[in-house]
DSSP file (Angstrom, degrees, kcal/mol; ACC not computed):
  #  RESIDUE AA STRUCTURE BP1 BP2  ACC     N-H-->O    O-->H-N    N-H-->O    O-->H-N    TCO  KAPPA ALPHA  PHI   PSI    X-CA   Y-CA   Z-CA
    1    1 A Q              0   0    0      0, 0.0     2,-0.1     0, 0.0     0, 0.0   0.000 360.0 360.0 360.0 117.5  -11.0    1.8   22.0
    2    2 A P        -     0   0    0      0, 0.0     2,-0.0     0, 0.0     0, 0.0  -0.360 360.0-117.0 -72.9 151.3   -8.1    4.2   21.2
    3    3 A T     >  -     0   0    0      1,-0.1     4,-2.3    -2,-0.1     5,-0.2  -0.261  32.2-101.6 -72.1 169.7   -8.0    7.6   22.9
    4    4 A I  H  > S+     0   0    0      1,-0.2     4,-2.3     2,-0.2     5,-0.2   0.904 124.7  50.6 -60.0 -43.3   -8.2   10.8   20.9
    5    5 A N  H  > S+     0   0    0      2,-0.2     4,-2.0     1,-0.2    -1,-0.2   0.909 110.1  48.6 -63.1 -42.4   -4.4   11.2   21.1
    6    6 A E  H  > S+     0   0    0      1,-0.2     4,-0.9     2,-0.2    -1,-0.2   0.909 113.7  46.7 -68.8 -41.2   -3.7    7.6   20.0
    7    7 A A  H  < S+     0   0    0     -4,-2.3     3,-0.5     1,-0.2    -1,-0.2   0.879 112.0  51.4 -65.7 -38.2   -6.2    8.1   17.0
    8    8 A T  H >< S+     0   0    0     -4,-2.3     3,-1.6     1,-0.2    -2,-0.2   0.852 101.7  61.0 -71.2 -33.6   -4.6   11.4   16.1
    9    9 A N  H 3< S+     0   0    0     -4,-2.0    -1,-0.2     1,-0.3    -2,-0.2   0.791  99.1  57.6 -63.9 -25.9   -1.1    9.9   16.2
   10   10 A N  T 3< S+     0   0    0     -4,-0.9     7,-3.7    -3,-0.5     8,-0.5   0.361  93.6  79.3 -87.0   7.3   -2.1    7.5   13.3
   11   11 A V  E <   +A   16   0A   0     -3,-1.6     2,-0.4     5,-0.2     5,-0.2  -0.972  54.5 178.7-119.2 126.9   -3.0   10.3   11.0
   12   12 A V  E >  S-A   15   0A   0      3,-2.6     3,-1.8    -2,-0.5    -3,-0.0  -0.991  74.3 -14.6-129.6 123.9   -0.4   12.3    9.1
   13   13 A D  T 3  S-     0   0    0     -2,-0.4    -1,-0.1     1,-0.3     3,-0.1   0.864 130.0 -53.5  51.8  39.9   -1.4   15.0    6.6
   14   14 A G  T 3  S+     0   0    0      1,-0.2     2,-0.5     0, 0.0    -1,-0.3   0.505 112.5 123.0  76.6   7.7   -4.9   13.7    6.7
   15   15 A I  E <   -A   12   0A   0     -3,-1.8    -3,-2.6     4,-0.0     2,-0.8  -0.899  60.7-135.6-104.1 126.2   -3.9   10.1    5.8
   16   16 A N  E  >  -A   11   0A   0     -2,-0.5     4,-1.9    -5,-0.2     3,-0.3  -0.711  12.9-161.2 -82.0 108.0   -4.8    7.4    8.3
   17   17 A L  H  > S+     0   0    0     -7,-3.7     4,-2.2    -2,-0.8     5,-0.2   0.826  88.2  58.2 -63.1 -30.9   -1.7    5.3    8.6
   18   18 A D  H  > S+     0   0    0     -8,-0.5     4,-2.2     2,-0.2    -1,-0.2   0.888 105.9  49.4 -65.4 -38.5   -3.6    2.3   10.0
   19   19 A E  H  > S+     0   0    0     -3,-0.3     4,-2.8     2,-0.2    -2,-0.2   0.907 109.8  51.4 -65.1 -39.6   -5.8    2.3    6.8
   20   20 A I  H  X S+     0   0    0     -4,-1.9     4,-2.5     2,-0.2    -2,-0.2   0.912 109.7  49.3 -63.7 -43.4   -2.7    2.4    4.6
   21   21 A K  H  X S+     0   0    0     -4,-2.2     4,-2.4     2,-0.2    -1,-0.2   0.906 112.4  48.4 -63.8 -43.6   -1.1   -0.6    6.5
   22   22 A E  H  X S+     0   0    0     -4,-2.2     4,-2.7     2,-0.2     5,-0.3   0.935 112.2  49.7 -62.6 -42.8   -4.4   -2.6    6.1
   23   23 A F  H  X S+     0   0    0     -4,-2.8     4,-3.3     1,-0.2     5,-0.2   0.940 110.4  49.2 -58.7 -48.0   -4.5   -1.7    2.5
   24   24 A A  H  X S+     0   0    0     -4,-2.5     4,-2.4     2,-0.2    -1,-0.2   0.907 112.1  49.2 -58.3 -44.8   -0.8   -2.8    2.0
   25   25 A K  H  X S+     0   0    0     -4,-2.4     4,-2.3     2,-0.2    -1,-0.2   0.955 113.6  44.1 -64.7 -47.4   -1.5   -6.1    3.7
   26   26 A A  H  X S+     0   0    0     -4,-2.7     4,-2.4     1,-0.2     5,-0.2   0.901 113.1  53.6 -62.5 -39.8   -4.7   -6.9    1.7
   27   27 A F  H  X S+     0   0    0     -4,-3.3     4,-3.0    -5,-0.3    -1,-0.2   0.932 109.0  47.7 -61.0 -43.7   -2.9   -5.8   -1.5
   28   28 A K  H  X S+     0   0    0     -4,-2.4     4,-2.6     2,-0.2     5,-0.2   0.902 111.6  49.7 -65.7 -42.4    0.0   -8.2   -0.8
   29   29 A I  H  X S+     0   0    0     -4,-2.3     4,-2.0     2,-0.2    -1,-0.2   0.907 114.7  44.9 -63.3 -41.2   -2.2  -11.1   -0.1
   30   30 A R  H  X S+     0   0    0     -4,-2.4     4,-1.7     2,-0.2    -2,-0.2   0.928 112.5  51.0 -71.2 -45.1   -4.2  -10.5   -3.3
   31   31 A R  H  X>S+     0   0    0     -4,-3.0     5,-2.2    -5,-0.2     4,-0.5   0.941 113.4  45.2 -56.3 -48.1   -1.1  -10.0   -5.4
   32   32 A L  H ><5S+     0   0    0     -4,-2.6     3,-1.3     1,-0.2    -1,-0.2   0.911 109.6  55.0 -64.6 -38.9    0.4  -13.3   -4.0
   33   33 A S  H 3<5S+     0   0    0     -4,-2.0    -1,-0.2     1,-0.3    -2,-0.2   0.815 108.1  50.5 -64.3 -29.3   -3.0  -15.2   -4.5
   34   34 A L  H 3<5S-     0   0    0     -4,-1.7    -1,-0.3    -3,-0.4    -2,-0.2   0.527 115.2-120.0 -82.1  -9.2   -2.8  -14.0   -8.2
   35   35 A G  T <<5 +     0   0    0     -3,-1.3     2,-0.3    -4,-0.5    -3,-0.2   0.785  62.2 147.9  75.6  27.6    0.7  -15.3   -8.5
   36   36 A L      < -     0   0    0     -5,-2.2    -1,-0.3    -6,-0.2     2,-0.2  -0.753  40.1-137.8-100.0 145.7    2.1  -11.9   -9.4
   37   37 A T     >  -     0   0    0     -2,-0.3     4,-2.0     1,-0.1     5,-0.2  -0.466  26.9-113.1 -85.4 162.7    5.6  -10.6   -8.5
   38   38 A Q  H  > S+     0   0    0      2,-0.2     4,-2.7     1,-0.2     5,-0.2   0.894 120.8  55.5 -61.8 -37.1    6.3   -7.1   -7.2
   39   39 A T  H  > S+     0   0    0      1,-0.2     4,-2.7     2,-0.2     5,-0.2   0.923 106.6  48.6 -62.3 -45.1    8.1   -6.6  -10.6
   40   40 A Q  H  > S+     0   0    0      2,-0.2     4,-2.2     1,-0.2    -1,-0.2   0.922 112.9  46.6 -59.6 -45.2    5.1   -7.6  -12.6
   41   41 A V  H  X S+     0   0    0     -4,-2.0     4,-2.7     1,-0.2    -2,-0.2   0.927 112.5  50.4 -67.6 -43.4    2.8   -5.3  -10.7
   42   42 A G  H  X S+     0   0    0     -4,-2.7     4,-2.1     2,-0.2    -2,-0.2   0.890 111.3  49.5 -63.6 -38.9    5.4   -2.4  -11.0
   43   43 A Q  H  X S+     0   0    0     -4,-2.7     4,-1.6     2,-0.2    -1,-0.2   0.923 111.2  48.3 -64.0 -42.1    5.7   -3.0  -14.8
   44   44 A S  H  X S+     0   0    0     -4,-2.2     4,-1.9     1,-0.2     3,-0.3   0.929 113.1  47.4 -64.4 -46.2    1.9   -3.0  -15.2
   45   45 A L  H  X S+     0   0    0     -4,-2.7     4,-3.6     1,-0.2     5,-0.4   0.854 108.3  55.8 -63.6 -34.2    1.6    0.2  -13.1
   46   46 A S  H  X S+     0   0    0     -4,-2.1     4,-1.1     1,-0.2    -1,-0.2   0.843 107.0  50.4 -68.2 -31.1    4.4    1.9  -15.1
   47   47 A I  H  < S+     0   0    0     -4,-1.6    -1,-0.2    -3,-0.3    -2,-0.2   0.922 123.4  29.4 -70.1 -44.4    2.5    1.2  -18.3
   48   48 A T  H  < S+     0   0    0     -4,-1.9    -2,-0.2    -5,-0.1    -3,-0.2   0.826 136.1  23.6 -85.8 -33.9   -0.7    2.7  -17.0
   49   49 A E  H  < S-     0   0    0     -4,-3.6    -3,-0.2     1,-0.3    -2,-0.2   0.436 110.4-100.1-117.2  -1.3    0.4    5.3  -14.5
   50   50 A G     <  -     0   0    0     -4,-1.1     2,-2.4    -5,-0.4     3,-0.4  -0.153  54.1 -57.7  92.4 165.4    4.0    6.2  -15.6
   51   51 A P  S    S+     0   0    0      0, 0.0    -5,-0.1     0, 0.0    -1,-0.1  -0.180  95.9 109.8 -75.5  48.8    7.4    5.1  -14.3
   52   52 A A        +     0   0    0     -2,-2.4     2,-0.5    -7,-0.1    -6,-0.0   0.317  55.9  85.2-109.4   9.3    6.8    6.3  -10.7
   53   53 A Y        -     0   0    0     -3,-0.4     2,-0.2   -11,-0.2    -7,-0.1  -0.936  57.5-165.5-120.2 121.3    6.5    2.9   -9.1
   54   54 A S    >   -     0   0    0     -2,-0.5     3,-0.9     1,-0.1     4,-0.4  -0.605  33.6-112.8 -96.5 158.5    9.6    0.8   -8.0
   55   55 A Q  G >  S+     0   0    0      1,-0.2     3,-1.5    -2,-0.2    -1,-0.1   0.899 117.4  55.2 -51.7 -47.1    9.6   -2.9   -7.0
   56   56 A S  G 3  S+     0   0    0      1,-0.3    -1,-0.2     3,-0.1   -17,-0.0   0.718  99.9  59.2 -68.0 -20.0   10.4   -2.1   -3.4
   57   57 A A  G <  S+     0   0    0     -3,-0.9     2,-0.5   -19,-0.1    -1,-0.3   0.531  92.7  83.8 -81.3  -7.3    7.3    0.3   -3.2
   58   58 A I    <         0   0    0     -3,-1.5   -20,-0.1    -4,-0.4   -16,-0.1  -0.825 360.0 360.0-102.7 129.2    5.0   -2.6   -4.0
   59   59 A C              0   0    0     -2,-0.5    -1,-0.1   -21,-0.1   -21,-0.1   0.578 360.0 360.0 -73.2 360.0    3.9   -4.8   -1.3
């Protein structure tokens, strides 16, 4: 059980960094299971969301 200070240290600007890390891990596993590359995901995101996603930003 983390202390209040430990839990607070994992939140930046209201964003829980532990949740982000877990999302990134799950996203990468799912991407790999679908056989998609970072480039393919980036290209698809750029089509739907605009060119704000680089390959290195995708897990």
